[in-house]
Every structure is written in C-alpha cells, then in structure tokens.
mmCIF file of the N, C-alpha and C atoms, coordinates in Angstrom:
data_MODEL
# 
_entry.id   MODEL 
# 
loop_
_atom_site.group_PDB 
_atom_site.id 
_atom_site.type_symbol 
_atom_site.label_atom_id 
_atom_site.label_alt_id 
_atom_site.label_comp_id 
_atom_site.label_asym_id 
_atom_site.label_entity_id 
_atom_site.label_seq_id 
_atom_site.pdbx_PDB_ins_code 
_atom_site.Cartn_x 
_atom_site.Cartn_y 
_atom_site.Cartn_z 
_atom_site.occupancy 
_atom_site.B_iso_or_equiv 
_atom_site.pdbx_formal_charge 
_atom_site.auth_seq_id 
_atom_site.auth_comp_id 
_atom_site.auth_asym_id 
_atom_site.auth_atom_id 
_atom_site.pdbx_PDB_model_num 
ATOM 1   N N  . UNK A 1 1  ? 24.085 127.522 73.494 1.00 0.00 ? 1  UNK A N  1 
ATOM 2   C CA . UNK A 1 1  ? 24.184 126.175 72.970 1.00 0.00 ? 1  UNK A CA 1 
ATOM 3   C C  . UNK A 1 1  ? 23.156 125.282 73.667 1.00 0.00 ? 1  UNK A C  1 
ATOM 4   N N  . UNK A 1 2  ? 22.038 125.053 73.028 1.00 0.00 ? 2  UNK A N  1 
ATOM 5   C CA . UNK A 1 2  ? 20.965 124.293 73.666 1.00 0.00 ? 2  UNK A CA 1 
ATOM 6   C C  . UNK A 1 2  ? 21.258 122.789 73.794 1.00 0.00 ? 2  UNK A C  1 
ATOM 7   N N  . UNK A 1 3  ? 22.240 122.258 73.069 1.00 0.00 ? 3  UNK A N  1 
ATOM 8   C CA . UNK A 1 3  ? 22.495 120.820 73.145 1.00 0.00 ? 3  UNK A CA 1 
ATOM 9   C C  . UNK A 1 3  ? 23.317 120.450 74.379 1.00 0.00 ? 3  UNK A C  1 
ATOM 10  N N  . UNK A 1 4  ? 23.950 121.401 75.021 1.00 0.00 ? 4  UNK A N  1 
ATOM 11  C CA . UNK A 1 4  ? 24.668 121.126 76.261 1.00 0.00 ? 4  UNK A CA 1 
ATOM 12  C C  . UNK A 1 4  ? 23.712 121.333 77.426 1.00 0.00 ? 4  UNK A C  1 
ATOM 13  N N  . UNK A 1 5  ? 23.638 120.333 78.284 1.00 0.00 ? 5  UNK A N  1 
ATOM 14  C CA . UNK A 1 5  ? 22.726 120.404 79.415 1.00 0.00 ? 5  UNK A CA 1 
ATOM 15  C C  . UNK A 1 5  ? 23.493 120.052 80.675 1.00 0.00 ? 5  UNK A C  1 
ATOM 16  N N  . UNK A 1 6  ? 23.622 121.014 81.552 1.00 0.00 ? 6  UNK A N  1 
ATOM 17  C CA . UNK A 1 6  ? 24.266 120.797 82.840 1.00 0.00 ? 6  UNK A CA 1 
ATOM 18  C C  . UNK A 1 6  ? 23.220 121.015 83.926 1.00 0.00 ? 6  UNK A C  1 
ATOM 19  N N  . UNK A 1 7  ? 22.738 119.913 84.524 1.00 0.00 ? 7  UNK A N  1 
ATOM 20  C CA . UNK A 1 7  ? 21.648 120.053 85.495 1.00 0.00 ? 7  UNK A CA 1 
ATOM 21  C C  . UNK A 1 7  ? 22.110 120.728 86.788 1.00 0.00 ? 7  UNK A C  1 
ATOM 22  N N  . UNK A 1 8  ? 21.186 121.452 87.369 1.00 0.00 ? 8  UNK A N  1 
ATOM 23  C CA . UNK A 1 8  ? 21.452 122.075 88.668 1.00 0.00 ? 8  UNK A CA 1 
ATOM 24  C C  . UNK A 1 8  ? 21.512 121.007 89.750 1.00 0.00 ? 8  UNK A C  1 
ATOM 25  N N  . UNK A 1 9  ? 20.619 120.026 89.637 1.00 0.00 ? 9  UNK A N  1 
ATOM 26  C CA . UNK A 1 9  ? 20.582 118.923 90.606 1.00 0.00 ? 9  UNK A CA 1 
ATOM 27  C C  . UNK A 1 9  ? 21.596 117.867 90.171 1.00 0.00 ? 9  UNK A C  1 
ATOM 28  N N  . UNK A 1 10 ? 22.685 117.780 90.897 1.00 0.00 ? 10 UNK A N  1 
ATOM 29  C CA . UNK A 1 10 ? 23.774 116.877 90.518 1.00 0.00 ? 10 UNK A CA 1 
ATOM 30  C C  . UNK A 1 10 ? 23.405 115.396 90.667 1.00 0.00 ? 10 UNK A C  1 
ATOM 31  N N  . UNK A 1 11 ? 22.306 115.080 91.306 1.00 0.00 ? 11 UNK A N  1 
ATOM 32  C CA . UNK A 1 11 ? 21.888 113.683 91.425 1.00 0.00 ? 11 UNK A CA 1 
ATOM 33  C C  . UNK A 1 11 ? 21.444 113.111 90.074 1.00 0.00 ? 11 UNK A C  1 
ATOM 34  N N  . UNK A 1 12 ? 21.230 113.959 89.098 1.00 0.00 ? 12 UNK A N  1 
ATOM 35  C CA . UNK A 1 12 ? 20.875 113.487 87.760 1.00 0.00 ? 12 UNK A CA 1 
ATOM 36  C C  . UNK A 1 12 ? 22.078 112.847 87.057 1.00 0.00 ? 12 UNK A C  1 
ATOM 37  N N  . UNK A 1 13 ? 23.260 113.062 87.588 1.00 0.00 ? 13 UNK A N  1 
ATOM 38  C CA . UNK A 1 13 ? 24.452 112.436 87.014 1.00 0.00 ? 13 UNK A CA 1 
ATOM 39  C C  . UNK A 1 13 ? 24.582 110.967 87.425 1.00 0.00 ? 13 UNK A C  1 
ATOM 40  N N  . UNK A 1 14 ? 23.913 110.544 88.481 1.00 0.00 ? 14 UNK A N  1 
ATOM 41  C CA . UNK A 1 14 ? 24.064 109.187 89.018 1.00 0.00 ? 14 UNK A CA 1 
ATOM 42  C C  . UNK A 1 14 ? 23.693 108.109 87.989 1.00 0.00 ? 14 UNK A C  1 
ATOM 43  N N  . UNK A 1 15 ? 22.537 108.170 87.322 1.00 0.00 ? 15 UNK A N  1 
ATOM 44  C CA . UNK A 1 15 ? 22.225 107.136 86.326 1.00 0.00 ? 15 UNK A CA 1 
ATOM 45  C C  . UNK A 1 15 ? 23.240 107.094 85.175 1.00 0.00 ? 15 UNK A C  1 
ATOM 46  N N  . UNK A 1 16 ? 23.715 108.257 84.763 1.00 0.00 ? 16 UNK A N  1 
ATOM 47  C CA . UNK A 1 16 ? 24.707 108.294 83.686 1.00 0.00 ? 16 UNK A CA 1 
ATOM 48  C C  . UNK A 1 16 ? 26.008 107.642 84.140 1.00 0.00 ? 16 UNK A C  1 
ATOM 49  N N  . UNK A 1 17 ? 26.412 107.915 85.376 1.00 0.00 ? 17 UNK A N  1 
ATOM 50  C CA . UNK A 1 17 ? 27.632 107.313 85.895 1.00 0.00 ? 17 UNK A CA 1 
ATOM 51  C C  . UNK A 1 17 ? 27.488 105.797 86.020 1.00 0.00 ? 17 UNK A C  1 
ATOM 52  N N  . UNK A 1 18 ? 26.333 105.346 86.486 1.00 0.00 ? 18 UNK A N  1 
ATOM 53  C CA . UNK A 1 18 ? 26.113 103.895 86.633 1.00 0.00 ? 18 UNK A CA 1 
ATOM 54  C C  . UNK A 1 18 ? 26.175 103.203 85.275 1.00 0.00 ? 18 UNK A C  1 
ATOM 55  N N  . UNK A 1 19 ? 25.517 103.767 84.279 1.00 0.00 ? 19 UNK A N  1 
ATOM 56  C CA . UNK A 1 19 ? 25.547 103.135 82.952 1.00 0.00 ? 19 UNK A CA 1 
ATOM 57  C C  . UNK A 1 19 ? 26.947 103.206 82.345 1.00 0.00 ? 19 UNK A C  1 
ATOM 58  N N  . UNK A 1 20 ? 27.658 104.310 82.564 1.00 0.00 ? 20 UNK A N  1 
ATOM 59  C CA . UNK A 1 20 ? 29.018 104.417 82.053 1.00 0.00 ? 20 UNK A CA 1 
ATOM 60  C C  . UNK A 1 20 ? 29.930 103.399 82.739 1.00 0.00 ? 20 UNK A C  1 
ATOM 61  N N  . UNK A 1 21 ? 29.795 103.222 84.044 1.00 0.00 ? 21 UNK A N  1 
ATOM 62  C CA . UNK A 1 21 ? 30.603 102.239 84.774 1.00 0.00 ? 21 UNK A CA 1 
ATOM 63  C C  . UNK A 1 21 ? 30.271 100.825 84.300 1.00 0.00 ? 21 UNK A C  1 
ATOM 64  N N  . UNK A 1 22 ? 29.002 100.531 84.115 1.00 0.00 ? 22 UNK A N  1 
ATOM 65  C CA . UNK A 1 22 ? 28.586 99.207  83.642 1.00 0.00 ? 22 UNK A CA 1 
ATOM 66  C C  . UNK A 1 22 ? 29.214 98.886  82.291 1.00 0.00 ? 22 UNK A C  1 
ATOM 67  N N  . UNK A 1 23 ? 29.104 99.810  81.344 1.00 0.00 ? 23 UNK A N  1 
ATOM 68  C CA . UNK A 1 23 ? 29.658 99.566  80.017 1.00 0.00 ? 23 UNK A CA 1 
ATOM 69  C C  . UNK A 1 23 ? 31.185 99.582  80.027 1.00 0.00 ? 23 UNK A C  1 
ATOM 70  N N  . UNK A 1 24 ? 31.780 100.346 80.915 1.00 0.00 ? 24 UNK A N  1 
ATOM 71  C CA . UNK A 1 24 ? 33.238 100.328 81.047 1.00 0.00 ? 24 UNK A CA 1 
ATOM 72  C C  . UNK A 1 24 ? 33.728 98.977  81.537 1.00 0.00 ? 24 UNK A C  1 
ATOM 73  N N  . UNK A 1 25 ? 33.059 98.422  82.537 1.00 0.00 ? 25 UNK A N  1 
ATOM 74  C CA . UNK A 1 25 ? 33.420 97.094  83.052 1.00 0.00 ? 25 UNK A CA 1 
ATOM 75  C C  . UNK A 1 25 ? 33.181 96.041  81.980 1.00 0.00 ? 25 UNK A C  1 
ATOM 76  N N  . UNK A 1 26 ? 32.071 96.145  81.273 1.00 0.00 ? 26 UNK A N  1 
ATOM 77  C CA . UNK A 1 26 ? 31.777 95.218  80.178 1.00 0.00 ? 26 UNK A CA 1 
ATOM 78  C C  . UNK A 1 26 ? 32.854 95.304  79.098 1.00 0.00 ? 26 UNK A C  1 
ATOM 79  N N  . UNK A 1 27 ? 33.306 96.492  78.801 1.00 0.00 ? 27 UNK A N  1 
ATOM 80  C CA . UNK A 1 27 ? 34.361 96.695  77.811 1.00 0.00 ? 27 UNK A CA 1 
ATOM 81  C C  . UNK A 1 27 ? 35.649 96.003  78.247 1.00 0.00 ? 27 UNK A C  1 
ATOM 82  N N  . UNK A 1 28 ? 36.034 96.168  79.494 1.00 0.00 ? 28 UNK A N  1 
ATOM 83  C CA . UNK A 1 28 ? 37.264 95.555  80.005 1.00 0.00 ? 28 UNK A CA 1 
ATOM 84  C C  . UNK A 1 28 ? 37.158 94.037  79.972 1.00 0.00 ? 28 UNK A C  1 
ATOM 85  N N  . UNK A 1 29 ? 36.026 93.497  80.407 1.00 0.00 ? 29 UNK A N  1 
ATOM 86  C CA . UNK A 1 29 ? 35.843 92.043  80.397 1.00 0.00 ? 29 UNK A CA 1 
ATOM 87  C C  . UNK A 1 29 ? 35.888 91.482  78.980 1.00 0.00 ? 29 UNK A C  1 
ATOM 88  N N  . UNK A 1 30 ? 35.265 92.168  78.049 1.00 0.00 ? 30 UNK A N  1 
ATOM 89  C CA . UNK A 1 30 ? 35.268 91.724  76.660 1.00 0.00 ? 30 UNK A CA 1 
ATOM 90  C C  . UNK A 1 30 ? 36.678 91.762  76.078 1.00 0.00 ? 30 UNK A C  1 
ATOM 91  N N  . UNK A 1 31 ? 37.405 92.815  76.378 1.00 0.00 ? 31 UNK A N  1 
ATOM 92  C CA . UNK A 1 31 ? 38.768 92.945  75.878 1.00 0.00 ? 31 UNK A CA 1 
ATOM 93  C C  . UNK A 1 31 ? 39.659 91.840  76.422 1.00 0.00 ? 31 UNK A C  1 
ATOM 94  N N  . UNK A 1 32 ? 39.531 91.532  77.707 1.00 0.00 ? 32 UNK A N  1 
ATOM 95  C CA . UNK A 1 32 ? 40.330 90.467  78.317 1.00 0.00 ? 32 UNK A CA 1 
ATOM 96  C C  . UNK A 1 32 ? 39.946 89.103  77.736 1.00 0.00 ? 32 UNK A C  1 
ATOM 97  N N  . UNK A 1 33 ? 38.658 88.878  77.464 1.00 0.00 ? 33 UNK A N  1 
ATOM 98  C CA . UNK A 1 33 ? 38.224 87.627  76.859 1.00 0.00 ? 33 UNK A CA 1 
ATOM 99  C C  . UNK A 1 33 ? 38.819 87.479  75.450 1.00 0.00 ? 33 UNK A C  1 
ATOM 100 N N  . UNK A 1 34 ? 38.820 88.561  74.685 1.00 0.00 ? 34 UNK A N  1 
ATOM 101 C CA . UNK A 1 34 ? 39.390 88.518  73.340 1.00 0.00 ? 34 UNK A CA 1 
ATOM 102 C C  . UNK A 1 34 ? 40.880 88.211  73.410 1.00 0.00 ? 34 UNK A C  1 
ATOM 103 N N  . UNK A 1 35 ? 41.607 88.826  74.343 1.00 0.00 ? 35 UNK A N  1 
ATOM 104 C CA . UNK A 1 35 ? 43.030 88.540  74.488 1.00 0.00 ? 35 UNK A CA 1 
ATOM 105 C C  . UNK A 1 35 ? 43.276 87.081  74.861 1.00 0.00 ? 35 UNK A C  1 
ATOM 106 N N  . UNK A 1 36 ? 42.496 86.559  75.793 1.00 0.00 ? 36 UNK A N  1 
ATOM 107 C CA . UNK A 1 36 ? 42.652 85.170  76.233 1.00 0.00 ? 36 UNK A CA 1 
ATOM 108 C C  . UNK A 1 36 ? 42.342 84.206  75.086 1.00 0.00 ? 36 UNK A C  1 
ATOM 109 N N  . UNK A 1 37 ? 41.284 84.465  74.340 1.00 0.00 ? 37 UNK A N  1 
ATOM 110 C CA . UNK A 1 37 ? 40.900 83.605  73.223 1.00 0.00 ? 37 UNK A CA 1 
ATOM 111 C C  . UNK A 1 37 ? 41.958 83.669  72.117 1.00 0.00 ? 37 UNK A C  1 
ATOM 112 N N  . UNK A 1 38 ? 42.490 84.842  71.867 1.00 0.00 ? 38 UNK A N  1 
ATOM 113 C CA . UNK A 1 38 ? 43.524 85.014  70.861 1.00 0.00 ? 38 UNK A CA 1 
ATOM 114 C C  . UNK A 1 38 ? 44.788 84.255  71.248 1.00 0.00 ? 38 UNK A C  1 
ATOM 115 N N  . UNK A 1 39 ? 45.154 84.303  72.514 1.00 0.00 ? 39 UNK A N  1 
ATOM 116 C CA . UNK A 1 39 ? 46.329 83.577  72.995 1.00 0.00 ? 39 UNK A CA 1 
ATOM 117 C C  . UNK A 1 39 ? 46.132 82.070  72.821 1.00 0.00 ? 39 UNK A C  1 
ATOM 118 N N  . UNK A 1 40 ? 44.933 81.582  73.117 1.00 0.00 ? 40 UNK A N  1 
ATOM 119 C CA . UNK A 1 40 ? 44.625 80.162  72.952 1.00 0.00 ? 40 UNK A CA 1 
ATOM 120 C C  . UNK A 1 40 ? 44.761 79.758  71.489 1.00 0.00 ? 40 UNK A C  1 
ATOM 121 N N  . UNK A 1 41 ? 44.239 80.561  70.579 1.00 0.00 ? 41 UNK A N  1 
ATOM 122 C CA . UNK A 1 41 ? 44.351 80.265  69.159 1.00 0.00 ? 41 UNK A CA 1 
ATOM 123 C C  . UNK A 1 41 ? 45.807 80.317  68.703 1.00 0.00 ? 41 UNK A C  1 
ATOM 124 N N  . UNK A 1 42 ? 46.570 81.233  69.249 1.00 0.00 ? 42 UNK A N  1 
ATOM 125 C CA . UNK A 1 42 ? 47.981 81.335  68.895 1.00 0.00 ? 42 UNK A CA 1 
ATOM 126 C C  . UNK A 1 42 ? 48.730 80.062  69.295 1.00 0.00 ? 42 UNK A C  1 
ATOM 127 N N  . UNK A 1 43 ? 48.450 79.545  70.479 1.00 0.00 ? 43 UNK A N  1 
ATOM 128 C CA . UNK A 1 43 ? 49.103 78.316  70.931 1.00 0.00 ? 43 UNK A CA 1 
ATOM 129 C C  . UNK A 1 43 ? 48.699 77.117  70.073 1.00 0.00 ? 43 UNK A C  1 
ATOM 130 N N  . UNK A 1 44 ? 47.424 77.020  69.734 1.00 0.00 ? 44 UNK A N  1 
ATOM 131 C CA . UNK A 1 44 ? 46.964 75.931  68.874 1.00 0.00 ? 44 UNK A CA 1 
ATOM 132 C C  . UNK A 1 44 ? 47.618 76.004  67.497 1.00 0.00 ? 44 UNK A C  1 
ATOM 133 N N  . UNK A 1 45 ? 47.743 77.199  66.958 1.00 0.00 ? 45 UNK A N  1 
ATOM 134 C CA . UNK A 1 45 ? 48.373 77.385  65.657 1.00 0.00 ? 45 UNK A CA 1 
ATOM 135 C C  . UNK A 1 45 ? 49.854 77.021  65.719 1.00 0.00 ? 45 UNK A C  1 
ATOM 136 N N  . UNK A 1 46 ? 50.515 77.396  66.798 1.00 0.00 ? 46 UNK A N  1 
ATOM 137 C CA . UNK A 1 46 ? 51.935 77.070  66.973 1.00 0.00 ? 46 UNK A CA 1 
ATOM 138 C C  . UNK A 1 46 ? 52.127 75.554  67.043 1.00 0.00 ? 46 UNK A C  1 
ATOM 139 N N  . UNK A 1 47 ? 51.264 74.855  67.773 1.00 0.00 ? 47 UNK A N  1 
ATOM 140 C CA . UNK A 1 47 ? 51.356 73.401  67.854 1.00 0.00 ? 47 UNK A CA 1 
ATOM 141 C C  . UNK A 1 47 ? 51.152 72.760  66.479 1.00 0.00 ? 47 UNK A C  1 
ATOM 142 N N  . UNK A 1 48 ? 50.180 73.241  65.735 1.00 0.00 ? 48 UNK A N  1 
ATOM 143 C CA . UNK A 1 48 ? 49.920 72.712  64.393 1.00 0.00 ? 48 UNK A CA 1 
ATOM 144 C C  . UNK A 1 48 ? 51.108 72.977  63.478 1.00 0.00 ? 48 UNK A C  1 
ATOM 145 N N  . UNK A 1 49 ? 51.674 74.166  63.559 1.00 0.00 ? 49 UNK A N  1 
ATOM 146 C CA . UNK A 1 49 ? 52.832 74.515  62.750 1.00 0.00 ? 49 UNK A CA 1 
ATOM 147 C C  . UNK A 1 49 ? 54.019 73.611  63.084 1.00 0.00 ? 49 UNK A C  1 
ATOM 148 N N  . UNK A 1 50 ? 54.265 73.385  64.364 1.00 0.00 ? 50 UNK A N  1 
ATOM 149 C CA . UNK A 1 50 ? 55.358 72.496  64.774 1.00 0.00 ? 50 UNK A CA 1 
ATOM 150 C C  . UNK A 1 50 ? 55.137 71.081  64.260 1.00 0.00 ? 50 UNK A C  1 
ATOM 151 N N  . UNK A 1 51 ? 53.914 70.618  64.322 1.00 0.00 ? 51 UNK A N  1 
ATOM 152 C CA . UNK A 1 51 ? 53.580 69.272  63.840 1.00 0.00 ? 51 UNK A CA 1 
ATOM 153 C C  . UNK A 1 51 ? 53.830 69.165  62.336 1.00 0.00 ? 51 UNK A C  1 
ATOM 154 N N  . UNK A 1 52 ? 53.412 70.161  61.581 1.00 0.00 ? 52 UNK A N  1 
ATOM 155 C CA . UNK A 1 52 ? 53.614 70.146  60.134 1.00 0.00 ? 52 UNK A CA 1 
ATOM 156 C C  . UNK A 1 52 ? 55.095 70.193  59.798 1.00 0.00 ? 52 UNK A C  1 
ATOM 157 N N  . UNK A 1 53 ? 55.850 71.043  60.481 1.00 0.00 ? 53 UNK A N  1 
ATOM 158 C CA . UNK A 1 53 ? 57.282 71.128  60.226 1.00 0.00 ? 53 UNK A CA 1 
ATOM 159 C C  . UNK A 1 53 ? 57.988 69.815  60.553 1.00 0.00 ? 53 UNK A C  1 
ATOM 160 N N  . UNK A 1 54 ? 57.584 69.160  61.625 1.00 0.00 ? 54 UNK A N  1 
ATOM 161 C CA . UNK A 1 54 ? 58.169 67.880  61.999 1.00 0.00 ? 54 UNK A CA 1 
ATOM 162 C C  . UNK A 1 54 ? 57.873 66.820  60.941 1.00 0.00 ? 54 UNK A C  1 
ATOM 163 N N  . UNK A 1 55 ? 56.651 66.789  60.451 1.00 0.00 ? 55 UNK A N  1 
ATOM 164 C CA . UNK A 1 55 ? 56.297 65.834  59.395 1.00 0.00 ? 55 UNK A CA 1 
ATOM 165 C C  . UNK A 1 55 ? 57.084 66.105  58.116 1.00 0.00 ? 55 UNK A C  1 
ATOM 166 N N  . UNK A 1 56 ? 57.262 67.365  57.758 1.00 0.00 ? 56 UNK A N  1 
ATOM 167 C CA . UNK A 1 56 ? 58.046 67.700  56.564 1.00 0.00 ? 56 UNK A CA 1 
ATOM 168 C C  . UNK A 1 56 ? 59.505 67.283  56.739 1.00 0.00 ? 56 UNK A C  1 
ATOM 169 N N  . UNK A 1 57 ? 60.031 67.506  57.929 1.00 0.00 ? 57 UNK A N  1 
ATOM 170 C CA . UNK A 1 57 ? 61.416 67.133  58.198 1.00 0.00 ? 57 UNK A CA 1 
ATOM 171 C C  . UNK A 1 57 ? 61.589 65.612  58.100 1.00 0.00 ? 57 UNK A C  1 
ATOM 172 N N  . UNK A 1 58 ? 60.647 64.861  58.646 1.00 0.00 ? 58 UNK A N  1 
ATOM 173 C CA . UNK A 1 58 ? 60.704 63.396  58.553 1.00 0.00 ? 58 UNK A CA 1 
ATOM 174 C C  . UNK A 1 58 ? 60.613 62.946  57.096 1.00 0.00 ? 58 UNK A C  1 
ATOM 175 N N  . UNK A 1 59 ? 59.758 63.598  56.335 1.00 0.00 ? 59 UNK A N  1 
ATOM 176 C CA . UNK A 1 59 ? 59.606 63.258  54.922 1.00 0.00 ? 59 UNK A CA 1 
ATOM 177 C C  . UNK A 1 59 ? 60.893 63.549  54.159 1.00 0.00 ? 59 UNK A C  1 
ATOM 178 N N  . UNK A 1 60 ? 61.546 64.662  54.455 1.00 0.00 ? 60 UNK A N  1 
ATOM 179 C CA . UNK A 1 60 ? 62.812 64.987  53.815 1.00 0.00 ? 60 UNK A CA 1 
ATOM 180 C C  . UNK A 1 60 ? 63.884 63.973  54.149 1.00 0.00 ? 60 UNK A C  1 
ATOM 181 N N  . UNK A 1 61 ? 63.957 63.578  55.413 1.00 0.00 ? 61 UNK A N  1 
ATOM 182 C CA . UNK A 1 61 ? 64.939 62.591  55.843 1.00 0.00 ? 61 UNK A CA 1 
ATOM 183 C C  . UNK A 1 61 ? 64.680 61.249  55.165 1.00 0.00 ? 61 UNK A C  1 
ATOM 184 N N  . UNK A 1 62 ? 63.430 60.905  55.035 1.00 0.00 ? 62 UNK A N  1 
ATOM 185 C CA . UNK A 1 62 ? 63.063 59.651  54.389 1.00 0.00 ? 62 UNK A CA 1 
ATOM 186 C C  . UNK A 1 62 ? 63.485 59.663  52.920 1.00 0.00 ? 62 UNK A C  1 
ATOM 187 N N  . UNK A 1 63 ? 63.237 60.753  52.237 1.00 0.00 ? 63 UNK A N  1 
ATOM 188 C CA . UNK A 1 63 ? 63.628 60.883  50.840 1.00 0.00 ? 63 UNK A CA 1 
ATOM 189 C C  . UNK A 1 63 ? 65.146 60.903  50.706 1.00 0.00 ? 63 UNK A C  1 
ATOM 190 N N  . UNK A 1 64 ? 65.815 61.565  51.611 1.00 0.00 ? 64 UNK A N  1 
ATOM 191 C CA . UNK A 1 64 ? 67.271 61.677  51.566 1.00 0.00 ? 64 UNK A CA 1 
ATOM 192 C C  . UNK A 1 64 ? 67.936 60.320  51.821 1.00 0.00 ? 64 UNK A C  1 
ATOM 193 N N  . UNK A 1 65 ? 67.362 59.525  52.702 1.00 0.00 ? 65 UNK A N  1 
ATOM 194 C CA . UNK A 1 65 ? 67.930 58.215  53.010 1.00 0.00 ? 65 UNK A CA 1 
ATOM 195 C C  . UNK A 1 65 ? 67.713 57.220  51.865 1.00 0.00 ? 65 UNK A C  1 
ATOM 196 N N  . UNK A 1 66 ? 66.707 57.437  51.043 1.00 0.00 ? 66 UNK A N  1 
ATOM 197 C CA . UNK A 1 66 ? 66.456 56.548  49.915 1.00 0.00 ? 66 UNK A CA 1 
ATOM 198 C C  . UNK A 1 66 ? 67.443 56.794  48.787 1.00 0.00 ? 66 UNK A C  1 
ATOM 199 N N  . UNK A 1 67 ? 68.058 57.964  48.768 1.00 0.00 ? 67 UNK A N  1 
ATOM 200 C CA . UNK A 1 67 ? 69.015 58.274  47.697 1.00 0.00 ? 67 UNK A CA 1 
ATOM 201 C C  . UNK A 1 67 ? 70.296 57.625  48.007 1.00 0.00 ? 67 UNK A C  1 
# 
C-alpha cells in the first residue's frame, strides 16, 4: 500500500502533531464561541417573547375591561 507512509525518523511526526494540536485548539475555541453566542441569542429571544406576551396580555385585559 503505497499511500501509507510511516517514516523511520519519528521526528517527522512533530510538524503534523503541531498542526493537529493547533487546529484542535481552534476547533474547541470556535465551538465554545458558537455556544456562547447561541446562548446570548436565546436570552434575547426569550426577553422579546416575554415582552410580546406581556403586551398581548395587557391588550386582552384592556379589551375585556371595555366589555
């Protein structure tokens, strides 16, 4: 199998390990940023939803009191 290459000199693995570690850390940081941003959007959406529900409730009470 010519596509598999296992070097005799194990120091050739060092650049591959460094790039793999770099991209692994980048992956973790990106994932945590996405989670944090998603949580922020969830809170903003919840606040907007609560505000809309409160306005609807006030409107219902206003209509009900006019009857």
